[in-house]
DORO-265665 format. One record per residue (C-alpha): z, y, x; residue in three letters. Coordinates in nm, 3 decimals. Layout:
# DORO-265665
NODE zz yy xx residu
NODE Z Y X ala $
...
//
This chain:
# DORO-265665
NODE zz yy xx residu
NODE 1.531 -4.619 -6.678 met $
NODE 1.502 -4.791 -7.012 ser $
NODE 1.317 -4.617 -7.314 tyr $
NODE 1.345 -4.911 -7.556 asn $
NODE 1.536 -4.708 -7.762 ile $
NODE 1.367 -4.399 -7.843 cys $
NODE 1.100 -4.276 -7.595 leu $
NODE 0.914 -4.587 -7.551 gly $
NODE 0.882 -4.706 -7.879 gln $
NODE 0.552 -4.704 -8.075 ser $
NODE 0.486 -4.446 -8.310 ala $
NODE 0.496 -4.478 -8.674 pro $
NODE 0.190 -4.362 -8.837 thr $
NODE 0.169 -4.006 -8.842 ala $
NODE 0.199 -3.778 -9.183 pro $
NODE -0.125 -3.695 -9.355 pro $
NODE -0.296 -3.436 -9.290 thr $
NODE -0.505 -3.348 -9.604 asp $
NODE -0.231 -3.085 -9.762 arg $
NODE -0.193 -2.731 -9.800 pro $
NODE 0.070 -2.582 -9.558 ala $
NODE 0.415 -2.509 -9.679 gln $
NODE 0.690 -2.374 -9.568 ala $
NODE 0.978 -2.664 -9.533 pro $
NODE 1.342 -2.664 -9.722 ala $
NODE 1.598 -2.549 -9.524 ala $
NODE 1.864 -2.743 -9.415 leu $
NODE 2.157 -2.947 -9.605 asp $
NODE 2.530 -2.720 -9.614 ala $
NODE 2.696 -3.009 -9.520 ala $
NODE 2.611 -3.216 -9.178 pro $
NODE 2.581 -3.589 -9.171 thr $
NODE 2.808 -3.805 -8.969 asp $
NODE 2.642 -4.051 -8.780 phe $
NODE 2.975 -4.227 -8.655 glu $
NODE 2.769 -4.475 -8.489 leu $
NODE 2.632 -4.228 -8.233 leu $
NODE 2.891 -4.022 -8.210 gly $
NODE 2.725 -3.689 -8.391 val $
NODE 2.703 -3.536 -8.660 arg $
NODE 2.362 -3.322 -8.795 met $
NODE 2.307 -3.132 -9.051 arg $
NODE 1.945 -3.261 -9.233 leu $
NODE 1.694 -3.071 -9.385 pro $
NODE 1.769 -3.026 -9.729 ala $
NODE 1.657 -3.334 -9.954 gly $
NODE 1.635 -3.579 -9.623 ser $
NODE 1.613 -3.939 -9.699 leu $
NODE 1.780 -4.157 -9.424 thr $
NODE 1.754 -4.497 -9.304 arg $
NODE 1.957 -4.710 -9.124 asn $
NODE 1.803 -4.969 -8.830 glu $
NODE 2.033 -5.203 -8.578 gly $
NODE 2.400 -5.146 -8.470 thr $
NODE 2.613 -5.093 -8.223 gly $
NODE 2.403 -4.966 -7.901 lys $
NODE 2.071 -5.003 -8.089 ser $
NODE 2.172 -4.800 -8.384 ala $
NODE 1.861 -4.601 -8.512 thr $
NODE 1.838 -4.373 -8.825 trp $
NODE 1.499 -4.324 -8.916 ile $
NODE 1.478 -3.941 -9.155 ile $
NODE 1.185 -3.813 -9.327 thr $
NODE 1.129 -3.583 -9.652 glu $
NODE 1.175 -3.721 -9.980 arg $
NODE 0.804 -3.667 -10.108 gln $
NODE 0.546 -3.869 -10.139 glu $
NODE 0.350 -3.729 -9.785 ser $
NODE 0.585 -3.627 -9.583 pro $
NODE 0.539 -3.380 -9.266 arg $
NODE 0.776 -3.512 -9.022 tyr $
NODE 0.941 -3.820 -8.910 ile $
NODE 1.249 -3.841 -8.723 leu $
NODE 1.412 -4.125 -8.533 arg $
NODE 1.804 -4.052 -8.454 leu $
NODE 1.936 -4.275 -8.155 ser $
NODE 2.117 -4.371 -7.799 lys $
NODE 1.991 -4.340 -7.479 leu $
NODE 2.147 -4.516 -7.214 phe $
NODE 2.003 -4.430 -6.833 ala $
NODE 2.079 -4.675 -6.582 ser $
NODE 2.199 -4.356 -6.395 ala $
NODE 2.327 -4.004 -6.371 pro $
NODE 2.075 -3.710 -6.464 gly $
NODE 1.994 -3.470 -6.668 ser $
NODE 1.803 -3.442 -6.979 pro $
NODE 1.549 -3.267 -6.774 gly $
NODE 1.484 -3.583 -6.589 ala $
NODE 1.510 -3.790 -6.865 gln $
NODE 1.190 -3.575 -6.998 ile $
NODE 1.017 -3.552 -6.640 asp $
NODE 1.071 -3.943 -6.611 glu $
NODE 0.932 -4.014 -6.933 phe $
NODE 0.616 -3.787 -6.910 val $
NODE 0.515 -3.960 -6.609 lys $
NODE 0.540 -4.290 -6.733 ser $
NODE 0.337 -4.183 -7.027 val $
NODE 0.076 -3.999 -6.788 ser $
NODE 0.042 -4.333 -6.552 glu $
NODE 0.019 -4.578 -6.835 arg $
NODE -0.356 -4.634 -6.896 pro $
NODE -0.464 -4.608 -7.244 ser $
NODE -0.864 -4.573 -7.235 pro $
NODE -0.889 -4.467 -7.626 asn $
NODE -0.545 -4.234 -7.577 ala $
NODE -0.504 -3.868 -7.474 val $
NODE -0.149 -3.721 -7.381 phe $
NODE -0.074 -3.393 -7.334 ala $
NODE 0.232 -3.204 -7.285 val $
NODE 0.264 -2.893 -7.544 arg $
NODE 0.583 -2.750 -7.439 ser $
NODE 0.916 -2.814 -7.293 arg $
NODE 1.238 -2.686 -7.225 lys $
NODE 1.611 -2.684 -7.136 glu $
NODE 1.894 -2.466 -7.265 phe $
NODE 2.308 -2.569 -7.328 asp $
NODE 2.408 -2.669 -7.674 leu $
NODE 2.748 -2.630 -7.743 gly $
NODE 2.788 -2.645 -7.381 gly $
NODE 2.624 -2.937 -7.312 arg $
NODE 2.255 -2.990 -7.181 pro $
NODE 1.971 -3.037 -7.393 ala $
NODE 1.604 -3.056 -7.328 gly $
NODE 1.327 -3.039 -7.587 leu $
NODE 0.971 -3.181 -7.501 leu $
NODE 0.644 -3.166 -7.758 tyr $
NODE 0.322 -3.360 -7.674 thr $
NODE -0.018 -3.371 -7.812 ser $
NODE -0.163 -3.721 -7.883 leu $
NODE -0.481 -3.836 -7.946 arg $
NODE -0.528 -4.170 -8.029 glu $
NODE -0.823 -4.432 -8.141 gly $
NODE -1.153 -4.321 -8.244 thr $
NODE -1.360 -4.256 -8.533 gly $
NODE -1.193 -4.299 -8.891 glu $
NODE -0.928 -4.435 -8.702 asp $
NODE -0.861 -4.142 -8.477 glu $
NODE -0.492 -4.011 -8.515 val $
NODE -0.401 -3.637 -8.366 asn $
NODE -0.049 -3.594 -8.411 ala $
NODE 0.258 -3.403 -8.229 ile $
NODE 0.539 -3.607 -8.088 gln $
NODE 0.855 -3.449 -8.021 gly $
NODE 1.162 -3.565 -7.820 tyr $
NODE 1.487 -3.381 -7.823 phe $
NODE 1.746 -3.508 -7.573 ile $
NODE 2.132 -3.395 -7.575 leu $
NODE 2.374 -3.525 -7.261 gln $
NODE 2.686 -3.655 -7.429 val $
NODE 2.802 -3.820 -7.114 ala $
NODE 2.640 -3.882 -6.727 pro $
NODE 2.460 -4.161 -6.846 thr $
NODE 2.415 -4.140 -7.211 glu $
NODE 2.176 -3.925 -7.441 phe $
NODE 2.125 -3.853 -7.870 val $
NODE 1.776 -3.840 -7.861 val $
NODE 1.542 -3.732 -8.160 val $
NODE 1.192 -3.818 -8.194 ser $
NODE 0.973 -3.649 -8.393 ser $
NODE 0.613 -3.744 -8.498 leu $
NODE 0.418 -3.478 -8.716 leu $
NODE 0.073 -3.410 -8.821 ala $
NODE -0.093 -3.125 -8.541 glu $
NODE -0.192 -2.933 -8.859 ser $
NODE 0.194 -2.897 -8.972 asp $
NODE 0.317 -2.825 -8.632 phe $
NODE 0.372 -2.419 -8.662 gly $
NODE 0.511 -2.446 -9.023 thr $
NODE 0.808 -2.774 -8.983 thr $
NODE 0.907 -2.699 -8.588 val $
NODE 1.133 -2.395 -8.663 pro $
NODE 1.335 -2.617 -8.963 leu $
NODE 1.322 -2.924 -8.692 leu $
NODE 1.429 -2.750 -8.414 glu $
NODE 1.711 -2.571 -8.652 glu $
NODE 1.829 -2.925 -8.789 cys $
NODE 1.862 -3.057 -8.368 phe $
NODE 2.058 -2.758 -8.249 arg $
NODE 2.255 -2.788 -8.558 ser $
NODE 2.437 -3.129 -8.380 ile $
NODE 2.810 -3.128 -8.310 glu $
NODE 2.952 -3.422 -8.102 val $
NODE 3.311 -3.419 -8.263 pro $
NODE 3.585 -3.556 -8.108 asp $
NODE 3.616 -3.991 -8.149 pro $
NODE 3.998 -3.924 -8.326 ala $
NODE 3.826 -3.702 -8.550 gln $
NODE 3.554 -3.916 -8.623 leu $
NODE 3.757 -4.190 -8.654 glu $
NODE 3.991 -4.032 -8.890 gly $
NODE 3.706 -3.927 -9.137 ser $
NODE 3.613 -4.295 -9.140 arg $
NODE 4.005 -4.418 -9.225 val $
NODE 4.013 -4.186 -9.493 glu $
NODE 3.745 -4.294 -9.650 arg $
NODE 3.839 -4.630 -9.657 met $
NODE 4.170 -4.527 -9.807 gln $
NODE 4.008 -4.364 -10.100 arg $
NODE 3.818 -4.631 -10.204 gly $
NODE 4.072 -4.902 -10.171 val $
NODE 4.249 -4.654 -10.374 his $
NODE 3.999 -4.654 -10.622 leu $
NODE 3.967 -5.010 -10.644 leu $
NODE 4.314 -5.003 -10.684 gly $
NODE 4.292 -4.788 -11.003 gly $
NODE 4.075 -5.046 -11.177 leu $
NODE 4.173 -5.343 -11.382 asp $
NODE 3.945 -5.633 -11.477 glu $
NODE 3.795 -5.476 -11.769 asp $
NODE 3.696 -5.151 -11.565 ala $
NODE 3.581 -5.377 -11.292 leu $
NODE 3.372 -5.612 -11.530 arg $
NODE 3.215 -5.275 -11.700 arg $
NODE 3.114 -5.137 -11.342 ala $
//
């Protein structure tokens, strides 16, 4: 089984902890389409998104629009070598990390659960990670939301947040995860074609002077 798309990647630097707790904003009213992943999801209001990679390696990084974001999300696809449930993927990940020798890191499962989302199997795992020593020590919470979209295909949202932000931020993130929809591929393609047609129509209405001004 390969976790190189999401679960096995090195975590980015954890969000800072030296700030007072605050209630995160609500979700955007309209979902954001992630066409390369075949899903749409309502993001926390005002989120910043950045795309990395294409095709099967397409990934989106999502953070708060502020200097010290409380969370970092990574949205991607996981392609398993054999059919299995989200729970089985979580079990294998926990086993692989637990057996990995790392003298300066402490890894522990904080919570896990399995449920259905829109008729599709889903799982959610939160782990505590303490790594490094002294001034370089990092205390963070890593989360993994996994939604099965095909027998060997999963949408994964990994999250990283500071231990101090866990209580105030996780409810918002879970609301975000549970907003994921898997629309019919023809519906996504129709939306893409419609946007392209609008762009062509807009450009067709601009003369040379207007193009130069733009």
